[in-house]
N, C-alpha and C positions, 0 to 999 in steps of 0.2 A: 873642840869644834866650835862651841858657842863663843869662846873667847876670840877665836880666829875670825869668825864672822863679825863680831863686834869691832875688832881692829880694822877690818876692811871697810866696814860701814863708817867708822870714825875718819879714816883716811879719805873716803869718798866725800863725806860732809865737809872736811877741811878743804879739799880740792874745789868743791862747789862754792865754798865761801870765798876762796881766792879768786875764782873766775867771776863771781858776782861782784866783788870789790873792784877788780880791774875793769870790768865792763861799765860799771856805774861811774868810776873815776874817769875813764876815757870819754864817756858821754858828757859828764859835767864840765870837764876842762875844754871840751870841744865848743862849749857855749860860753867861753870866757868873754865874748863880746858883750854879754849882758851887763858886765861891769863898766861898760863905756859910760853909763849914766852917772857913775860916781867919780869919773875921771874928768880932768879939765879939757878933754878933747873937744874941738869945735867941729869935728866931722859930723855931717848930717846922717844919722843912721838910716834914714829912708832912701838916701841917694848916694851913699858911699859904700864901697865894698869892705867887707870885714878885714881883708888883708891890709887895707890902708891904715888900720890901727897899729900894725906892726912896723910901719915904715920908720926907719931910724929918724929921730928928731920929733916924732909925734909923742904927745904925753903918754906916759906909761907904756911905751912901745915894747920895752923889755919884758914887762909883765905879760903882755899879750903874746909875745914870741915864745916865752917860756911855757905859757899855758898850751900853745899849739904843739910845742915839742913834747910836753908831757902827754898830751892827748894822743899824739901819734905813736910814741914809744909804748905807752900802756895799751893802746889798741892792738899792737903787735902781740904783746903777751896775752891779751884777752883772746885773740884769734887762736893762739897755740893752746891755751887752756880749754877753749870751747871745742876744739877739734878732738880732745880727749874725752869730752863729755857727750858729744852729739852722736846720734845714730850713724853707723858706718855707711860708707858709699862714696862713689866717685863725685857725686854732686856735693856731698858734705866736704870732701877734700878740696874741691874747687872753690866752694863758698868760703871756707876758712882761709884759703890762700888769698882770695880776693880781699877779705877783711884785713889780713896782714899787709897786703900791698897798699890798701887804703891808709893804714897807720904809718907805713914807711913813707909814703908820699907826703903825708901831713907833717911828719918829722923833718923831712928834707925842706919842705916849704918854710918851716920855721927857721931853719938855718940859712936859707937864701930868701930873705924878705924883699919885697919890692923896694926900689930906691926912691920912689916918689908917689904922691897920692893924686891921681887924676881929678878927683872931685874937689880937691883943694888947691890945685896948681894948674893955671891955664897952660903953662909951658909943658907940663907933664901930659895934660889932656891932648894938646896938639901933637905931641910926640906919639901918643898912643894911636891917634887917628892917621897920622901921616907917616910915622916910622922914620928911621928904625928905632926900636926900643932898646934899652940897655940889656946886656945879657942877664943880670939878676932879675929884671922884670920879666923877661921872656921865660927864664928857667922857672921862676915862681909860678907863672901862668900855666906852663906845661905840666908841672908836677901837680898843680891844683886840678887840672883836667884829668890827669891820670888817677888821682885819688877819687874823683867823682865817678869815673868809669868803673873803678874797682868796687866801690860801694854799691853801685847799681848792679854789678855782676853778682855780688854777694846776696842781694835781695832776690834776684832771679833764681840763682842756683839753690840757695837755702830754702827759698819759698817753695820751689818744686820738690825739694827733698823732704821737707818737714811737714807738709800739709796733711799727710796721712799717718804720721808717726805718733803713737800714743804719748800724750804729755807735751807734745811739741806743736799741736795743731794751731794754737794761737799764733805762734811764731811763723808757722808756715803760711797761714792766711795773711798775716801782716806783710810777709815778704812778697807774696804774689800781688796783693793789692798795692802795696807800697811801691813796688817796682814800676807799675803803670803810672801812678800819680807822680812819683818822684822823677821819672823820665820826662814826663810832660813839663814839670816845673823846671827841670834843668834845661830843657829846650827853650822855654820862655826866657830863662835867665841868660842863656847864651846870646839870644837875639838882643836882649836889653843891654847886656854888658858891652856889646860892640861899640855902641855910641853913648853908653852911660845914660840910658833913658830914665826919666823920673820914676822912682819906685824900685830901681834895681837893687838897692840895699835891702829893702823890705823883702823882696822875693828871695834874695840870697839867704837872709836870716831865716826865712821859713824853711828853705832847703836844709840848712845846717841843723836847725832844731829837729827836722824830720829824721835826719841821719842819726842824731843823738838818740832820738826815740827808738830807732831800730836797734841800736846797741843796748838800750835798756830792756827792750823786749827779749832779746836773746839772753841777756844776763839773768833775767828773771825766769825765763823758760827752763834754763839748765838746772835750776834748783830742784826740779822734780824728777831728776834722773833716778831710775830704779836702783836701790841699794843704799840711798842716802838715809 
């Protein structure tokens, strides 16, 4: 009996380590834009969108696209692993599905990058304002929106589900508070991005860092699952 319990505990710890690793990796690769400072890119980080770094022809664009693809794919695996570790319930199921959809949308975004950078091209900027935009640009934008909605849904669902669960209260409180603040930030970002208002890049980078922070909180919280 003792050896059986030890084996179960060992498997549980191994599963927790895998989920921790995937969560941290998804969060870190989601912040690949931080490497823009060591690239020869001339895009202004305060006034350009992160996706512009991935536009074909931009310096190190392939690196940024691969980082986005990695983040999205790993986030899907993280969501699957988290579902097996999190307290059961409909909200937990919905929240983990939302995380998986966030990852899937991010992966598709990396495969379909924008084909021009509005902050660096007057032609691209005019096309964004007056239309019509190319299908890659539109598809990239819509998948980006879908990913944002999905991660907001995960904050709301998991925040409600976990705030009273023993060992998960920090994640629950983070989800409930984070949902309100991140929703407000996304609303501001949406308004600013319509006309590329000054500071739009700064606001978007804050939003992305906050999303990565949410992944880190969940990854760390699941380490305390009973049985580990």
